[in-house]
N, C-alpha and C positions, 0 to 999 in steps of 0.2 A: 504493500500500500504506500510505501514511501514514494514521495514525489507526485502522487496522484492529486493532492489538493494543494492549492496555492493560498496560503493565509497571508493577508495583508493587514498591516497595522497603520494607524494614522495618528499624528499628533495634532490635537485641536487646540486652538488658542483664541483668546479674546484679549486684546490689549488696547485700552483707551488712550494710554499715554506713550506706548512704544516699549516700555520696559520689559513686559512679558514677551513681546514679540522677539526681542533680541535673544532671550534665553531659549524660547521655543525653536527659533531657527538653528541655534547651536545644537540643541537636543535632536532635532530632525536630521541635521547633517551627520551627527555621530551615530544615530540609530539606523539611518537609512530609510526612515518612515516618511510618508508623505506628510505635508503640512497643510492643515485646513484652518483658515482664519474665519472666525465667527464675527460677522459684522452686524452691528445694530441697525435696525430699520431706520431709526432716527439717530443720527450721530450725536455723541456726547459733546457738550460744551464745557468750558472751564467751570461754569456755574454748576452744571450737573455733577461734576466730580469733586465739588467742595465737601469733603467728608465732615468738616466742622460745622456745617449747616444742617440742622436736624430735618430740614424740609427739602434738601437736595435730592435729586434723582437717585444718585448712588446710595445715599443713606437710606432712602425708602426701600430700595431694592435689597440692600443688605439686611434690613430689619424685616424683610418679608412682606412689606406693605404694598408692594407692586409686583405683579407676576412677570417673570422673565421667561422667554421662550428658549428652550434648550435645543441644540442641534440634533438632528437625527441622521448621523452618518451610518445608515444601516448596511452599507456595503462593506463595512469594516468589522472585524470580529472584536478587536480590543482597542477602542479609542483611548487615547491618553490625553486628558484635559489639563491645561496649564492654568 
């Protein structure tokens, strides 16, 4: 059975500021996995990312007050989220 199945992995990332993207690109290069960037439907602004503001978009998402859509990379067996 060896060689009959092709298993493919993917590195999934979301990076509003670019920091996570840099790390994810390095991990994808080392692992040889494809890289899939999760992009928000509505791009984040600096105001959205102000974690010190209890009413900011990012704060509301982290506290679970706003639903986030998760990707469904169903063609991959073991997605690795950053």
